[in-house]
C-alpha atoms as a printed R data frame, in Angstrom:
    type eleno elety resid chain resno       x       y      z
1   ATOM     1    CA   UNK     A     1 -14.029 -21.535 29.913
2   ATOM     2    CA   UNK     A     2 -14.282 -25.451 29.425
3   ATOM     3    CA   UNK     A     3 -12.050 -24.953 25.944
4   ATOM     4    CA   UNK     A     4  -9.632 -23.209 27.765
5   ATOM     5    CA   UNK     A     5  -9.351 -25.303 31.135
6   ATOM     6    CA   UNK     A     6  -9.032 -28.517 28.523
7   ATOM     7    CA   UNK     A     7  -6.533 -26.389 26.370
8   ATOM     8    CA   UNK     A     8  -4.586 -26.172 30.124
9   ATOM     9    CA   UNK     A     9  -5.154 -29.612 31.153
10  ATOM    10    CA   UNK     A    10  -3.463 -31.032 27.722
11  ATOM    11    CA   UNK     A    11  -0.579 -29.039 28.496
12  ATOM    12    CA   UNK     A    12   0.077 -29.891 31.892
13  ATOM    13    CA   UNK     A    13  -1.048 -26.446 33.408
14  ATOM    14    CA   UNK     A    14  -2.966 -27.457 36.440
15  ATOM    15    CA   UNK     A    15  -2.387 -24.223 38.326
16  ATOM    16    CA   UNK     A    16  -5.094 -22.159 39.025
17  ATOM    17    CA   UNK     A    17  -3.242 -19.069 38.157
18  ATOM    18    CA   UNK     A    18  -2.227 -20.145 35.253
19  ATOM    19    CA   UNK     A    19  -5.509 -21.049 34.103
20  ATOM    20    CA   UNK     A    20  -7.135 -17.865 34.796
21  ATOM    21    CA   UNK     A    21  -4.092 -15.552 33.113
22  ATOM    22    CA   UNK     A    22  -4.841 -17.730 30.383
23  ATOM    23    CA   UNK     A    23  -8.539 -16.426 30.435
24  ATOM    24    CA   UNK     A    24  -7.403 -13.494 31.178
25  ATOM    25    CA   UNK     A    25  -5.217 -12.874 28.553
26  ATOM    26    CA   UNK     A    26  -7.879 -14.299 25.801
27  ATOM    27    CA   UNK     A    27 -10.462 -12.490 26.697
28  ATOM    28    CA   UNK     A    28  -8.261  -9.264 26.441
29  ATOM    29    CA   UNK     A    29  -7.499 -10.568 23.498
30  ATOM    30    CA   UNK     A    30 -11.400 -10.702 22.266
31  ATOM    31    CA   UNK     A    31 -12.224  -7.831 23.588
32  ATOM    32    CA   UNK     A    32  -9.605  -5.800 21.446
33  ATOM    33    CA   UNK     A    33 -10.614  -7.354 18.189
34  ATOM    34    CA   UNK     A    34 -13.835  -6.184 18.827
35  ATOM    35    CA   UNK     A    35 -12.297  -2.728 19.405
36  ATOM    36    CA   UNK     A    36 -13.314  -2.237 23.025
37  ATOM    37    CA   UNK     A    37 -11.592  -2.739 26.621
38  ATOM    38    CA   UNK     A    38 -12.677  -2.945 30.183
39  ATOM    39    CA   UNK     A    39  -9.723  -2.841 32.016
40  ATOM    40    CA   UNK     A    40  -9.301   0.844 33.441
41  ATOM    41    CA   UNK     A    41  -6.504   3.287 32.705
42  ATOM    42    CA   UNK     A    42  -4.245   3.470 35.895
43  ATOM    43    CA   UNK     A    43  -2.890   6.233 34.616
44  ATOM    44    CA   UNK     A    44  -2.501   8.020 38.107
45  ATOM    45    CA   UNK     A    45  -2.243   5.276 40.524
46  ATOM    46    CA   UNK     A    46  -1.208   1.972 40.930
47  ATOM    47    CA   UNK     A    47  -3.658   1.507 43.706
48  ATOM    48    CA   UNK     A    48  -6.658  -1.352 42.589
49  ATOM    49    CA   UNK     A    49  -9.437   1.114 43.387
50  ATOM    50    CA   UNK     A    50 -12.883   0.399 42.384
51  ATOM    51    CA   UNK     A    51 -14.416   1.216 39.400
52  ATOM    52    CA   UNK     A    52 -17.312   1.646 37.667
53  ATOM    53    CA   UNK     A    53 -18.161  -0.580 34.448
54  ATOM    54    CA   UNK     A    54 -17.572   1.138 31.010
55  ATOM    55    CA   UNK     A    55 -21.382   0.688 29.229
56  ATOM    56    CA   UNK     A    56 -19.211  -0.658 26.324
57  ATOM    57    CA   UNK     A    57 -19.075  -3.857 27.603
58  ATOM    58    CA   UNK     A    58 -21.876  -3.697 30.490
59  ATOM    59    CA   UNK     A    59 -25.342  -3.090 30.243
60  ATOM    60    CA   UNK     A    60 -26.147  -0.241 31.968
61  ATOM    61    CA   UNK     A    61 -29.834  -1.592 32.786
62  ATOM    62    CA   UNK     A    62 -28.254  -4.555 34.111
63  ATOM    63    CA   UNK     A    63 -27.175  -5.240 37.491
64  ATOM    64    CA   UNK     A    64 -28.157  -4.401 40.662
65  ATOM    65    CA   UNK     A    65 -28.859  -0.467 41.131
66  ATOM    66    CA   UNK     A    66 -26.035   1.106 43.250
67  ATOM    67    CA   UNK     A    67 -24.705   4.333 42.960
68  ATOM    68    CA   UNK     A    68 -23.327   4.868 39.496
69  ATOM    69    CA   UNK     A    69 -22.979   1.061 39.025
70  ATOM    70    CA   UNK     A    70 -19.815   1.074 41.753
71  ATOM    71    CA   UNK     A    71 -19.755  -2.257 44.096
72  ATOM    72    CA   UNK     A    72 -21.348  -2.482 47.243
73  ATOM    73    CA   UNK     A    73 -20.299  -3.228 50.780
74  ATOM    74    CA   UNK     A    74 -21.670  -3.068 53.902
75  ATOM    75    CA   UNK     A    75 -19.896  -0.984 55.874
76  ATOM    76    CA   UNK     A    76 -17.008   1.947 55.348
77  ATOM    77    CA   UNK     A    77 -14.104   0.224 56.248
78  ATOM    78    CA   UNK     A    78 -10.885   1.025 54.061
79  ATOM    79    CA   UNK     A    79 -13.182   3.500 51.930
80  ATOM    80    CA   UNK     A    80 -12.202   7.277 51.456
81  ATOM    81    CA   UNK     A    81 -15.770   8.301 50.514
82  ATOM    82    CA   UNK     A    82 -19.079   6.212 50.245
83  ATOM    83    CA   UNK     A    83 -22.283   7.099 48.951
84  ATOM    84    CA   UNK     A    84 -25.261   6.399 51.274
85  ATOM    85    CA   UNK     A    85 -28.872   6.519 51.493
86  ATOM    86    CA   UNK     A    86 -30.699   8.156 53.547
87  ATOM    87    CA   UNK     A    87 -34.571   7.028 52.494
88  ATOM    88    CA   UNK     A    88 -36.751   9.375 54.650
89  ATOM    89    CA   UNK     A    89 -39.445  12.034 54.545
90  ATOM    90    CA   UNK     A    90 -41.234  11.387 57.803
91  ATOM    91    CA   UNK     A    91 -39.793  15.467 58.627
92  ATOM    92    CA   UNK     A    92 -41.694  16.864 55.818
93  ATOM    93    CA   UNK     A    93 -43.926  19.927 55.932
94  ATOM    94    CA   UNK     A    94 -45.530  20.264 52.513
95  ATOM    95    CA   UNK     A    95 -45.458  17.337 49.567
96  ATOM    96    CA   UNK     A    96 -43.473  13.805 50.636
97  ATOM    97    CA   UNK     A    97 -41.754  11.390 48.607
98  ATOM    98    CA   UNK     A    98 -38.713  12.021 49.203
99  ATOM    99    CA   UNK     A    99 -38.032   8.527 51.240
100 ATOM   100    CA   UNK     A   100 -37.740   7.507 47.643
101 ATOM   101    CA   UNK     A   101 -35.153   9.748 46.929
102 ATOM   102    CA   UNK     A   102 -32.277   7.621 47.022
103 ATOM   103    CA   UNK     A   103 -33.461   4.842 44.949
104 ATOM   104    CA   UNK     A   104 -34.411   7.018 41.997
105 ATOM   105    CA   UNK     A   105 -31.154   8.777 42.375
106 ATOM   106    CA   UNK     A   106 -28.973   5.399 42.085
107 ATOM   107    CA   UNK     A   107 -31.245   4.205 39.268
108 ATOM   108    CA   UNK     A   108 -30.545   7.677 37.250
109 ATOM   109    CA   UNK     A   109 -27.028   7.043 37.961
110 ATOM   110    CA   UNK     A   110 -26.463   4.428 35.323
111 ATOM   111    CA   UNK     A   111 -25.273   7.626 33.426
112 ATOM   112    CA   UNK     A   112 -22.385   8.604 35.026
113 ATOM   113    CA   UNK     A   113 -18.968   7.411 33.597
114 ATOM   114    CA   UNK     A   114 -15.851   7.750 35.240
115 ATOM   115    CA   UNK     A   115 -14.361  10.835 34.646
116 ATOM   116    CA   UNK     A   116 -15.229  14.449 34.786
117 ATOM   117    CA   UNK     A   117 -14.761  15.329 31.247
118 ATOM   118    CA   UNK     A   118 -15.309  18.998 32.041
119 ATOM   119    CA   UNK     A   119 -12.934  19.589 34.867
120 ATOM   120    CA   UNK     A   120 -10.547  16.619 34.765
121 ATOM   121    CA   UNK     A   121 -10.990  15.230 37.770
122 ATOM   122    CA   UNK     A   122 -10.803  10.980 37.591
123 ATOM   123    CA   UNK     A   123 -12.559  10.258 40.904
124 ATOM   124    CA   UNK     A   124 -12.149   7.018 40.647
125 ATOM   125    CA   UNK     A   125  -8.364   6.945 40.286
126 ATOM   126    CA   UNK     A   126  -7.679   8.585 43.077
127 ATOM   127    CA   UNK     A   127  -9.793   7.232 46.273
128 ATOM   128    CA   UNK     A   128 -11.779   3.996 47.413
129 ATOM   129    CA   UNK     A   129 -15.670   4.691 46.698
130 ATOM   130    CA   UNK     A   130 -18.180   1.876 47.417
131 ATOM   131    CA   UNK     A   131 -21.898   2.642 47.660
132 ATOM   132    CA   UNK     A   132 -22.615   1.520 51.648
133 ATOM   133    CA   UNK     A   133 -26.565   1.288 51.029
134 ATOM   134    CA   UNK     A   134 -29.073   2.894 53.106
135 ATOM   135    CA   UNK     A   135 -29.360   3.675 56.988
136 ATOM   136    CA   UNK     A   136 -32.247   1.727 58.541
137 ATOM   137    CA   UNK     A   137 -34.749   4.501 59.494
138 ATOM   138    CA   UNK     A   138 -37.387   3.866 61.598
139 ATOM   139    CA   UNK     A   139 -40.728   5.581 59.113
140 ATOM   140    CA   UNK     A   140 -42.539   5.832 62.521
141 ATOM   141    CA   UNK     A   141 -40.327   7.706 64.835
142 ATOM   142    CA   UNK     A   142 -38.247  10.878 63.350
143 ATOM   143    CA   UNK     A   143 -36.499  11.356 66.556
144 ATOM   144    CA   UNK     A   144 -35.419   7.149 66.443
145 ATOM   145    CA   UNK     A   145 -34.695   8.186 63.099
146 ATOM   146    CA   UNK     A   146 -32.329  11.212 63.855
147 ATOM   147    CA   UNK     A   147 -30.234   8.634 66.505
148 ATOM   148    CA   UNK     A   148 -30.297   5.952 63.769
149 ATOM   149    CA   UNK     A   149 -28.435   7.876 61.689
150 ATOM   150    CA   UNK     A   150 -26.128   9.671 64.169
151 ATOM   151    CA   UNK     A   151 -24.840   6.487 64.723
152 ATOM   152    CA   UNK     A   152 -24.376   5.015 61.565
153 ATOM   153    CA   UNK     A   153 -21.960   8.356 60.144
154 ATOM   154    CA   UNK     A   154 -20.691   8.142 64.060
155 ATOM   155    CA   UNK     A   155 -19.285   4.648 62.086
156 ATOM   156    CA   UNK     A   156 -18.623   5.810 58.937
157 ATOM   157    CA   UNK     A   157 -16.816   9.265 59.993
158 ATOM   158    CA   UNK     A   158 -14.402   7.224 62.296
159 ATOM   159    CA   UNK     A   159 -13.119   5.344 59.614
160 ATOM   160    CA   UNK     A   160 -11.434   8.549 58.137
161 ATOM   161    CA   UNK     A   161 -14.470   7.603 55.339
162 ATOM   162    CA   UNK     A   162 -16.546  10.879 53.822
163 ATOM   163    CA   UNK     A   163 -19.955  10.503 53.319
164 ATOM   164    CA   UNK     A   164 -21.756  11.378 50.040
165 ATOM   165    CA   UNK     A   165 -25.528  11.078 50.893
166 ATOM   166    CA   UNK     A   166 -28.362  10.854 49.360
167 ATOM   167    CA   UNK     A   167 -31.519  12.203 50.915
168 ATOM   168    CA   UNK     A   168 -34.316  11.857 51.738
169 ATOM   169    CA   UNK     A   169 -35.342  15.248 53.346
170 ATOM   170    CA   UNK     A   170 -33.521  17.619 55.278
171 ATOM   171    CA   UNK     A   171 -33.901  16.584 58.444
172 ATOM   172    CA   UNK     A   172 -31.009  14.189 58.063
173 ATOM   173    CA   UNK     A   173 -28.127  16.945 57.531
174 ATOM   174    CA   UNK     A   174 -28.998  17.535 61.881
175 ATOM   175    CA   UNK     A   175 -27.886  14.010 62.824
176 ATOM   176    CA   UNK     A   176 -25.102  13.870 60.389
177 ATOM   177    CA   UNK     A   177 -23.850  16.985 61.235
178 ATOM   178    CA   UNK     A   178 -24.011  15.856 64.799
179 ATOM   179    CA   UNK     A   179 -21.696  12.771 63.987
180 ATOM   180    CA   UNK     A   180 -19.123  14.414 61.640
181 ATOM   181    CA   UNK     A   181 -18.231  17.310 64.684
182 ATOM   182    CA   UNK     A   182 -18.243  14.564 66.713
183 ATOM   183    CA   UNK     A   183 -14.774  13.629 64.302
184 ATOM   184    CA   UNK     A   184 -14.020  17.484 63.110
185 ATOM   185    CA   UNK     A   185 -14.737  19.744 66.002
186 ATOM   186    CA   UNK     A   186 -17.482  22.680 64.397
187 ATOM   187    CA   UNK     A   187 -17.106  22.932 60.925
188 ATOM   188    CA   UNK     A   188 -18.022  25.566 58.232
189 ATOM   189    CA   UNK     A   189 -21.228  24.696 55.962
190 ATOM   190    CA   UNK     A   190 -22.502  25.724 52.358
191 ATOM   191    CA   UNK     A   191 -26.012  25.165 52.115
192 ATOM   192    CA   UNK     A   192 -27.602  25.174 48.855
193 ATOM   193    CA   UNK     A   193 -31.621  25.409 49.093
194 ATOM   194    CA   UNK     A   194 -34.738  28.023 48.563
195 ATOM   195    CA   UNK     A   195 -35.179  27.617 52.415
196 ATOM   196    CA   UNK     A   196 -32.686  28.954 55.121
197 ATOM   197    CA   UNK     A   197 -34.034  25.969 57.070
198 ATOM   198    CA   UNK     A   198 -32.963  27.323 60.515
199 ATOM   199    CA   UNK     A   199 -36.678  27.812 61.788
200 ATOM   200    CA   UNK     A   200 -37.719  26.975 65.591
201 ATOM   201    CA   UNK     A   201 -40.629  25.312 66.420
202 ATOM   202    CA   UNK     A   202 -43.447  23.605 63.920
203 ATOM   203    CA   UNK     A   203 -46.911  21.876 65.484
204 ATOM   204    CA   UNK     A   204 -44.746  21.891 68.820
205 ATOM   205    CA   UNK     A   205 -42.059  20.250 67.017
206 ATOM   206    CA   UNK     A   206 -38.250  21.283 67.586
207 ATOM   207    CA   UNK     A   207 -36.963  18.242 64.603
208 ATOM   208    CA   UNK     A   208 -37.970  18.728 60.952
209 ATOM   209    CA   UNK     A   209 -36.733  19.434 57.690
210 ATOM   210    CA   UNK     A   210 -37.760  23.291 58.489
211 ATOM   211    CA   UNK     A   211 -34.995  23.497 61.268
212 ATOM   212    CA   UNK     A   212 -31.877  21.365 61.080
213 ATOM   213    CA   UNK     A   213 -29.321  24.220 61.463
214 ATOM   214    CA   UNK     A   214 -31.173  25.737 64.175
215 ATOM   215    CA   UNK     A   215 -30.594  23.010 66.167
216 ATOM   216    CA   UNK     A   216 -26.676  22.222 64.665
217 ATOM   217    CA   UNK     A   217 -26.496  25.572 65.617
218 ATOM   218    CA   UNK     A   218 -27.558  24.896 69.255
219 ATOM   219    CA   UNK     A   219 -25.638  22.313 69.737
220 ATOM   220    CA   UNK     A   220 -21.988  24.160 68.816
221 ATOM   221    CA   UNK     A   221 -22.047  21.489 65.883
222 ATOM   222    CA   UNK     A   222 -21.033  24.798 63.450
223 ATOM   223    CA   UNK     A   223 -18.152  27.361 62.898
224 ATOM   224    CA   UNK     A   224 -20.898  30.299 62.133
225 ATOM   225    CA   UNK     A   225 -18.081  32.647 60.665
226 ATOM   226    CA   UNK     A   226 -17.797  30.048 58.187
227 ATOM   227    CA   UNK     A   227 -21.588  29.490 57.146
228 ATOM   228    CA   UNK     A   228 -22.972  30.240 53.704
229 ATOM   229    CA   UNK     A   229 -26.691  30.274 52.181
230 ATOM   230    CA   UNK     A   230 -27.071  30.159 49.151
231 ATOM   231    CA   UNK     A   231 -30.415  30.503 46.782
232 ATOM   232    CA   UNK     A   232 -32.820  31.654 49.804
233 ATOM   233    CA   UNK     A   233 -35.689  32.622 48.195
234 ATOM   234    CA   UNK     A   234 -39.810  32.743 48.337
235 ATOM   235    CA   UNK     A   235 -42.175  33.940 50.915
236 ATOM   236    CA   UNK     A   236 -41.756  34.070 54.742
237 ATOM   237    CA   UNK     A   237 -43.979  34.936 58.042
238 ATOM   238    CA   UNK     A   238 -41.604  38.304 58.862
239 ATOM   239    CA   UNK     A   239 -40.664  40.856 56.713
240 ATOM   240    CA   UNK     A   240 -36.802  39.685 57.318
241 ATOM   241    CA   UNK     A   241 -36.677  36.117 56.758
242 ATOM   242    CA   UNK     A   242 -33.520  35.537 57.250
243 ATOM   243    CA   UNK     A   243 -32.380  37.339 60.176
244 ATOM   244    CA   UNK     A   244 -31.721  34.636 62.350
245 ATOM   245    CA   UNK     A   245 -29.461  33.480 59.953
246 ATOM   246    CA   UNK     A   246 -27.124  36.939 59.751
247 ATOM   247    CA   UNK     A   247 -27.456  37.507 63.536
248 ATOM   248    CA   UNK     A   248 -25.700  34.226 63.740
249 ATOM   249    CA   UNK     A   249 -22.887  35.293 61.626
250 ATOM   250    CA   UNK     A   250 -23.938  33.422 58.411
251 ATOM   251    CA   UNK     A   251 -23.353  34.885 54.714
252 ATOM   252    CA   UNK     A   252 -27.056  34.892 53.152
253 ATOM   253    CA   UNK     A   253 -26.927  35.056 49.623
254 ATOM   254    CA   UNK     A   254 -30.611  35.774 48.274
255 ATOM   255    CA   UNK     A   255 -31.194  34.204 44.942
256 ATOM   256    CA   UNK     A   256 -31.923  37.503 43.395
257 ATOM   257    CA   UNK     A   257 -27.857  38.159 43.917
258 ATOM   258    CA   UNK     A   258 -27.780  35.407 41.625
259 ATOM   259    CA   UNK     A   259 -29.951  35.779 38.913
260 ATOM   260    CA   UNK     A   260 -28.402  36.326 35.079
261 ATOM   261    CA   UNK     A   261 -25.080  35.988 36.283
262 ATOM   262    CA   UNK     A   262 -21.890  33.046 37.006
263 ATOM   263    CA   UNK     A   263 -21.382  32.091 40.321
264 ATOM   264    CA   UNK     A   264 -17.649  31.741 40.042
265 ATOM   265    CA   UNK     A   265 -16.433  35.201 41.728
266 ATOM   266    CA   UNK     A   266 -19.304  34.144 44.153
267 ATOM   267    CA   UNK     A   267 -17.126  31.175 45.187
268 ATOM   268    CA   UNK     A   268 -13.802  32.658 44.979
269 ATOM   269    CA   UNK     A   269 -15.391  34.616 48.182
270 ATOM   270    CA   UNK     A   270 -16.521  31.783 49.216
271 ATOM   271    CA   UNK     A   271 -13.293  29.756 49.282
272 ATOM   272    CA   UNK     A   272 -11.946  33.198 51.238
273 ATOM   273    CA   UNK     A   273 -14.334  33.116 53.877
274 ATOM   274    CA   UNK     A   274 -14.352  29.158 54.667
275 ATOM   275    CA   UNK     A   275 -10.538  28.476 54.668
276 ATOM   276    CA   UNK     A   276  -8.419  25.873 55.213
277 ATOM   277    CA   UNK     A   277 -10.698  24.139 58.020
278 ATOM   278    CA   UNK     A   278 -12.933  21.058 57.866
279 ATOM   279    CA   UNK     A   279 -16.457  22.078 55.782
280 ATOM   280    CA   UNK     A   280 -20.074  20.171 54.640
281 ATOM   281    CA   UNK     A   281 -21.778  20.988 51.783
282 ATOM   282    CA   UNK     A   282 -25.276  20.676 52.311
283 ATOM   283    CA   UNK     A   283 -27.312  21.002 48.641
284 ATOM   284    CA   UNK     A   284 -31.253  20.627 48.856
285 ATOM   285    CA   UNK     A   285 -32.677  20.128 45.211
286 ATOM   286    CA   UNK     A   286 -35.197  22.793 45.558
287 ATOM   287    CA   UNK     A   287 -31.888  25.292 45.527
288 ATOM   288    CA   UNK     A   288 -32.497  24.810 41.772
289 ATOM   289    CA   UNK     A   289 -35.479  26.181 39.969
290 ATOM   290    CA   UNK     A   290 -38.708  24.094 39.505
291 ATOM   291    CA   UNK     A   291 -38.598  24.427 35.802
292 ATOM   292    CA   UNK     A   292 -35.350  22.317 36.043
293 ATOM   293    CA   UNK     A   293 -35.986  20.354 39.107
294 ATOM   294    CA   UNK     A   294 -39.992  19.891 39.839
295 ATOM   295    CA   UNK     A   295 -39.406  16.644 41.755
296 ATOM   296    CA   UNK     A   296 -39.350  18.036 45.303
297 ATOM   297    CA   UNK     A   297 -41.690  18.830 47.792
298 ATOM   298    CA   UNK     A   298 -41.664  22.482 48.642
299 ATOM   299    CA   UNK     A   299 -40.595  24.343 44.973
300 ATOM   300    CA   UNK     A   300 -39.800  28.060 44.962
301 ATOM   301    CA   UNK     A   301 -39.730  30.052 41.831
302 ATOM   302    CA   UNK     A   302 -37.100  32.044 40.950
303 ATOM   303    CA   UNK     A   303 -34.163  29.399 41.555
304 ATOM   304    CA   UNK     A   304 -31.145  28.748 40.570
305 ATOM   305    CA   UNK     A   305 -29.577  27.220 37.317
306 ATOM   306    CA   UNK     A   306 -28.347  23.455 36.990
307 ATOM   307    CA   UNK     A   307 -25.216  25.775 35.233
308 ATOM   308    CA   UNK     A   308 -24.962  27.716 38.848
309 ATOM   309    CA   UNK     A   309 -25.040  24.669 40.620
310 ATOM   310    CA   UNK     A   310 -22.342  23.428 38.268
311 ATOM   311    CA   UNK     A   311 -20.414  26.922 39.224
312 ATOM   312    CA   UNK     A   312 -21.064  26.156 43.461
313 ATOM   313    CA   UNK     A   313 -20.057  22.650 43.861
314 ATOM   314    CA   UNK     A   314 -17.166  22.936 41.278
315 ATOM   315    CA   UNK     A   315 -16.368  26.247 43.245
316 ATOM   316    CA   UNK     A   316 -15.611  24.214 46.382
317 ATOM   317    CA   UNK     A   317 -12.287  22.951 45.167
318 ATOM   318    CA   UNK     A   318  -9.494  22.769 47.300
319 ATOM   319    CA   UNK     A   319 -11.693  22.938 50.557
320 ATOM   320    CA   UNK     A   320 -10.860  20.623 52.908
321 ATOM   321    CA   UNK     A   321 -14.451  18.857 52.743
322 ATOM   322    CA   UNK     A   322 -15.676  16.073 55.137
323 ATOM   323    CA   UNK     A   323 -19.081  14.998 53.544
324 ATOM   324    CA   UNK     A   324 -21.903  16.275 51.596
325 ATOM   325    CA   UNK     A   325 -25.477  15.806 50.715
326 ATOM   326    CA   UNK     A   326 -28.213  15.938 48.151
327 ATOM   327    CA   UNK     A   327 -31.556  15.945 49.739
328 ATOM   328    CA   UNK     A   328 -35.420  16.603 49.175
329 ATOM   329    CA   UNK     A   329 -35.234  14.961 45.520
330 ATOM   330    CA   UNK     A   330 -39.043  13.588 45.714
331 ATOM   331    CA   UNK     A   331 -39.722  11.147 42.354
332 ATOM   332    CA   UNK     A   332 -43.608  11.115 42.614
333 ATOM   333    CA   UNK     A   333 -43.639  14.758 41.603
334 ATOM   334    CA   UNK     A   334 -41.277  14.105 38.706
335 ATOM   335    CA   UNK     A   335 -42.494  11.346 36.223
336 ATOM   336    CA   UNK     A   336 -39.862  11.928 33.774
337 ATOM   337    CA   UNK     A   337 -36.950  11.440 36.115
338 ATOM   338    CA   UNK     A   338 -34.913  14.748 35.213
339 ATOM   339    CA   UNK     A   339 -35.007  15.349 38.842
340 ATOM   340    CA   UNK     A   340 -33.047  12.786 40.010
341 ATOM   341    CA   UNK     A   341 -30.682  12.478 37.300
342 ATOM   342    CA   UNK     A   342 -29.590  15.797 38.138
343 ATOM   343    CA   UNK     A   343 -29.341  15.019 41.644
344 ATOM   344    CA   UNK     A   344 -26.832  11.963 40.872
345 ATOM   345    CA   UNK     A   345 -24.728  14.432 38.231
346 ATOM   346    CA   UNK     A   346 -24.444  17.004 41.141
347 ATOM   347    CA   UNK     A   347 -23.482  14.033 43.712
348 ATOM   348    CA   UNK     A   348 -20.697  13.269 40.989
349 ATOM   349    CA   UNK     A   349 -19.414  16.097 41.112
350 ATOM   350    CA   UNK     A   350 -19.669  16.885 44.641
351 ATOM   351    CA   UNK     A   351 -17.241  13.481 44.907
352 ATOM   352    CA   UNK     A   352 -14.820  15.106 42.226
353 ATOM   353    CA   UNK     A   353 -13.730  18.153 44.634
354 ATOM   354    CA   UNK     A   354 -13.106  15.793 47.382
355 ATOM   355    CA   UNK     A   355  -9.399  16.318 49.150
356 ATOM   356    CA   UNK     A   356  -6.759  14.269 47.442
357 ATOM   357    CA   UNK     A   357  -8.762  14.517 43.964
358 ATOM   358    CA   UNK     A   358  -6.240  14.022 41.392
359 ATOM   359    CA   UNK     A   359  -6.891  15.970 38.053
360 ATOM   360    CA   UNK     A   360  -6.121  15.819 34.267
361 ATOM   361    CA   UNK     A   361  -5.915  19.913 33.941
């Protein structure tokens, strides 16, 4: 830089713009000589969009931890989609630790690259995306935390930005859907989980990670004929643990219906059911079998595979997604980091099926 500056001075180039152009050209020549490039290829758009840096030129382990090494900004203004953390586990009924989920997901997301080589999706050539940090939750008061989440998300969705949420326990879906429904009206729901999360009262409390979708139905936040629950399983307190869901009009896909098969045909049926109306995607990591995702608070054996998880999310392509969440990652129960790594990849896949994403098919 000093050499370039002296050169510019000697040639009478005192314009800052000229100096910057000279530096840029010199850096490009140096990188080309080394067989590298930091200039993103804008094959589909001339807009200036946020693009994660290539690991060819920026070490993965360097820098501030943001989702996929995206830029951080404080608000959703100007964004088409935003990654948001909601670090709570005060609504859990068993093992805690999901409050650390967003941080660990961000840490593991350094492996993510800019394009989806499997589907051809190029999200960073389509949307302006950033990490807008975490909701400032109240670790001592779950009801106040829900209020804070609702207010924060009302501001996000008001801008037209689509939230991509890192949980946190599943309680968070309730206040998020309050904010989403305030803008879009009752929405459809694709809910991947080991549990229906439609319980009523637990130890005298109506708010917790076992009851968010009952609260949503009670408040008219969901279009019940456009709700699908996938992967439900485990023991219960009644012979038909999912009778309430079915009575509301939900389609319930128990995990046994998913064993030993591709879920591509199922998702074709789901797309027909959901139609063109707004829909929210909520993915509890315990929907996957604990052999693949042990880092969660309420694991149930016999779950979905990561491949089936990908089929579900990729099967949402073409839907009018207005928000997504990935919840219940509890890092203390998976010292390998694989649960959070899986979560980071699933969140990337969610971004890749948002409306207006362009594909190299």
